[in-house]
C-alpha positions in Angstrom: 38.7 -94.2 -309.9 37.5 -95.3 -313.3 36.6 -91.8 -314.3 40.2 -90.7 -313.5 41.6 -93.4 -315.7 39.3 -92.3 -318.5 40.3 -88.6 -318.0 43.9 -89.6 -317.9 43.6 -91.6 -321.2 41.8 -88.8 -322.9 43.6 -85.7 -321.5 46.9 -87.1 -320.3 48.4 -85.6 -317.1 47.2 -82.1 -317.8 43.6 -83.4 -318.1 43.9 -85.4 -315.0 45.4 -82.5 -313.0 42.6 -80.3 -314.3 40.0 -82.7 -313.3 41.5 -83.1 -309.8 41.6 -79.3 -309.5 38.0 -79.0 -310.4 37.0 -81.8 -308.0 39.0 -80.0 -305.2 37.3 -76.6 -306.1 33.9 -78.2 -306.0 34.6 -79.7 -302.6 35.8 -76.4 -301.2 32.7 -74.6 -302.6 30.4 -77.2 -300.9 32.4 -76.9 -297.7 32.3 -73.1 -297.6 28.6 -73.0 -298.4 28.0 -75.6 -295.5 29.9 -73.4 -293.1 28.2 -70.2 -294.2 24.7 -72.0 -293.6 25.9 -73.0 -290.1 27.1 -69.5 -289.3 23.8 -68.0 -290.5 21.8 -70.4 -288.4 24.0 -69.6 -285.4 23.5 -65.9 -286.0 19.8 -66.3 -286.2 19.8 -68.2 -282.9 21.9 -65.5 -281.2 19.7 -62.8 -282.5 16.6 -64.5 -281.2 18.1 -64.7 -277.8 19.1 -61.0 -277.9 15.5 -60.1 -279.0 14.1 -62.1 -276.2 16.3 -60.4 -273.6 15.6 -57.0 -275.1 11.8 -57.6 -274.9 12.1 -58.7 -271.3 14.2 -55.6 -270.4 11.6 -53.4 -272.2 8.8 -55.0 -270.3 10.7 -54.3 -266.9 11.2 -50.8 -267.9 7.6 -50.3 -268.7 6.5 -52.0 -265.5 8.9 -49.8 -263.6 7.7 -46.6 -265.2 4.1 -47.6 -264.5 4.8 -48.3 -260.8 6.6 -44.9 -260.5 3.8 -43.1 -262.1 1.2 -44.6 -259.8 3.4 -43.8 -256.9 3.8 -40.2 -257.7 0.1 -39.9 -258.5 -0.7 -41.3 -255.0 1.6 -38.7 -253.4 0.0 -35.8 -255.2 -3.7 -36.9 -254.3 
């Protein structure tokens, strides 16, 4: 509060309004950066889950193909 009084004495109401606007903008910038960091972390988490699911599906596909190949080889022998 002391800094606002000093700003008001030096710059008057215009200086005070400018200082308040700058403080508000700084607050919003920090808030948006925090939200972006959270979204980025959430995105990474979702992508990791999707990659794990994709790996599991690919492993099942490979296993199925291998079983089918051995089955058909067994029939032709």
